[in-house]
C-alpha positions, 0 to 999 in steps of 0.5 A: 683736059690736061692739068695745066689746062685746068689751072687756065680759066677757059670759056666753055664757048672756046672748048665748044669751038675747038671740039667742032673744028674739023681740022688744022687747016680750020682757024679758031680765034681766041683771047688769052690773058697773061698770068702775073707774077705779082699783083701789078700789070706787066709793063707793055714791053714785057707783055710784048716779050713774053707773048712773043716767047710763048707763041714762038715756043708753042710754034716749035712744039705743034710745028705750026704757026699762029696765022694772026696775033694782035698783042694788047700791051696795056692790059696784058693780053692778045688775040690769036687765030690759029689752028685748034692744036695751036690753041690747045697747046697755048692753053697749057702753058704756064704764062696763060691765065684765061682764054675766051672765044673771040667769037661769041654766039649771038646775044639777045638785045635788051631793048632800050627805052625810047 
């Protein structure tokens, strides 16, 4: 993990999925939140612009594109399905604050009272 990646809060499950992915033909799904430059959330259009800029830059750096992206403009986050090399490079970008695996292991259900 690079020094930049150490600044990104990264879900251990995401790292595990990246490590277990056999090739760049396989896809990993992750949810990323953007780093704020102030204490306030970014405006929805800023979230769109920053996300597109970062994704384009990563695409240029690794030579491949993300397969699917859904931007959550009102909360400063996006979900992406991409090859592991794309996800790893995205983790090193300064605009990224945190990342979690979109697919989590099954959780134990707590029974509810009837």
